[in-house]
C-alpha positions as MATLAB code, in Angstrom:
seq = 'XXXXXXXXXXXXXXXXXXXXXXXXXXXXXXXXXXXXXXXXXXXXXXXXXXXXXXXXXXXXXXXXXXXXXXXXXXXXXXXXXXXXXXXXXXXXXXXXXXXXXXXXXXXXXXXXXXXXXXXXXXXXXXXXXXXXXXXXXXXXXXXX';
ca = [
      65.483  -19.760  -21.685;
      66.190  -19.129  -18.014;
      66.660  -15.636  -16.645;
      70.323  -16.405  -15.936;
      70.931  -17.641  -19.493;
      69.177  -14.552  -20.867;
      71.357  -12.283  -18.702;
      74.491  -14.182  -19.774;
      73.628  -13.688  -23.451;
      72.958   -9.981  -22.893;
      76.302   -9.626  -21.115;
      78.104  -11.482  -23.905;
      76.489   -9.257  -26.574;
      77.434   -6.190  -24.576;
      81.025   -7.356  -24.103;
      81.475   -8.146  -27.799;
      79.598   -5.286  -29.437;
      78.534   -2.785  -26.784;
      80.941    0.030  -27.595;
      80.465   -0.220  -31.355;
      76.695   -0.527  -31.102;
      76.406    2.441  -28.750;
      78.514    4.548  -31.126;
      76.319    3.402  -34.007;
      73.158    4.485  -32.149;
      74.677    7.860  -31.137;
      75.678    8.610  -34.737;
      72.279    7.573  -36.079;
      70.142    9.529  -33.630;
      70.545   13.180  -32.672;
      68.608   12.446  -29.475;
      70.994   10.932  -26.882;
      68.102    9.475  -24.881;
      66.713    7.777  -27.979;
      70.186    6.509  -28.882;
      70.559    4.984  -25.424;
      67.101    3.406  -25.665;
      67.941    1.941  -29.080;
      71.202    0.595  -27.698;
      69.608   -1.079  -24.667;
      66.636   -2.481  -26.568;
      68.885   -3.843  -29.296;
      71.194   -5.584  -26.819;
      68.137   -7.046  -25.111;
      66.447   -8.105  -28.370;
      69.616   -9.843  -29.508;
      69.278  -12.119  -26.502;
      65.692  -13.263  -27.094;
      65.186  -17.012  -27.650;
      64.049  -16.425  -31.245;
      67.228  -14.452  -32.030;
      70.180  -16.134  -33.656;
      72.421  -17.956  -31.217;
      75.068  -15.281  -31.603;
      73.966  -11.975  -33.070;
      76.877  -10.245  -34.718;
      77.374   -6.508  -34.823;
      75.852   -6.321  -38.324;
      72.617   -7.974  -37.141;
      72.460   -5.827  -34.021;
      73.103   -2.643  -36.028;
      70.364   -3.625  -38.469;
      67.948   -4.135  -35.561;
      68.899   -0.724  -34.134;
      68.489    0.927  -37.546;
      65.039   -0.600  -38.030;
      63.945    0.514  -34.559;
      65.322    4.016  -35.233;
      63.575    4.231  -38.598;
      60.251    3.503  -36.877;
      60.849    6.436  -34.507;
      62.478    8.830  -37.004;
      59.257   10.834  -37.334;
      59.256   11.567  -33.631;
      59.719   15.317  -33.066;
      63.281   16.199  -32.179;
      63.890   17.766  -28.821;
      64.729   21.440  -28.859;
      68.348   22.445  -28.468;
      67.512   23.612  -24.951;
      66.456   20.058  -24.042;
      69.245   18.321  -25.923;
      71.989   16.851  -23.789;
      75.526   18.011  -24.547;
      77.417   15.847  -27.003;
      80.908   15.677  -28.377;
      82.029   18.002  -31.191;
      82.456   14.942  -33.424;
      78.866   13.805  -32.878;
      77.642   17.334  -33.482;
      79.467   17.361  -36.835;
      78.019   13.979  -37.761;
      74.523   15.159  -36.864;
      74.880   18.126  -39.234;
      75.171   15.704  -42.154;
      72.009   15.008  -44.145;
      70.163   12.014  -42.684;
      70.858    9.738  -45.664;
      74.611   10.413  -45.507;
      74.685    9.945  -41.726;
      72.724    6.697  -41.983;
      75.029    5.273  -44.672;
      78.049    6.288  -42.604;
      76.575    4.733  -39.449;
      75.775    1.439  -41.187;
      79.113    1.125  -43.029;
      81.424    2.865  -40.582;
      80.052    1.657  -37.271;
      77.525   -1.078  -38.061;
      79.766   -3.567  -39.881;
      77.802   -3.318  -43.151;
      79.377   -3.504  -46.582;
      78.023   -1.094  -49.200;
      75.806   -3.767  -50.772;
      74.329   -4.685  -47.384;
      73.707   -1.035  -46.534;
      72.135   -0.524  -49.964;
      69.737   -3.399  -49.371;
      68.834   -2.049  -45.932;
      68.264    1.474  -47.272;
      66.545    0.418  -50.494;
      69.090    2.085  -52.759;
      71.898    0.885  -55.025;
      75.432    0.200  -53.782;
      76.572    3.048  -56.040;
      74.215    5.418  -54.198;
      75.644    4.260  -50.857;
      79.166    4.871  -52.170;
      78.157    8.412  -53.180;
      76.541    9.060  -49.813;
      79.716    7.899  -48.053;
      81.909    9.994  -50.358;
      79.788   13.085  -49.780;
      79.704   12.550  -46.011;
      83.468   12.062  -45.782;
      84.103   15.050  -48.062;
      81.923   17.246  -45.868;
      83.563   15.986  -42.681;
      87.004   16.516  -44.232;
      86.171   20.143  -44.965;
      85.065   20.784  -41.404;
      87.325   18.786  -39.079;
      86.350   18.490  -35.411;
      88.050   20.981  -33.087;
];
């Protein structure tokens, strides 16, 4: 694939899914720098010759999730080093990781419960409970 064709595919992926994928990465990761890295690498990986001709948001979100899960053990930056984020993201990041991940996959990553369950290695019922618990918690503590 030529450099121009590669750049065109990256631009097309960005145009179609950039905003949703960036939101997905920011919800998944508490580290804004890591979220941005996941976003960029996922857009770029979705344009590789071996990638499907048109990666949809679900495929891109899955790629970002897998990359994030490989880095999840990385020590979190201290609050002093953490870049400011929106009150909504701060609320989402207070959720337990399993609830936040289910919410990111289903709410922002175009996954149905069964697809999220397969990705997470749990049952669809467990994903439904995680989503219920996350939304209940968020409903109790609305963003300012």
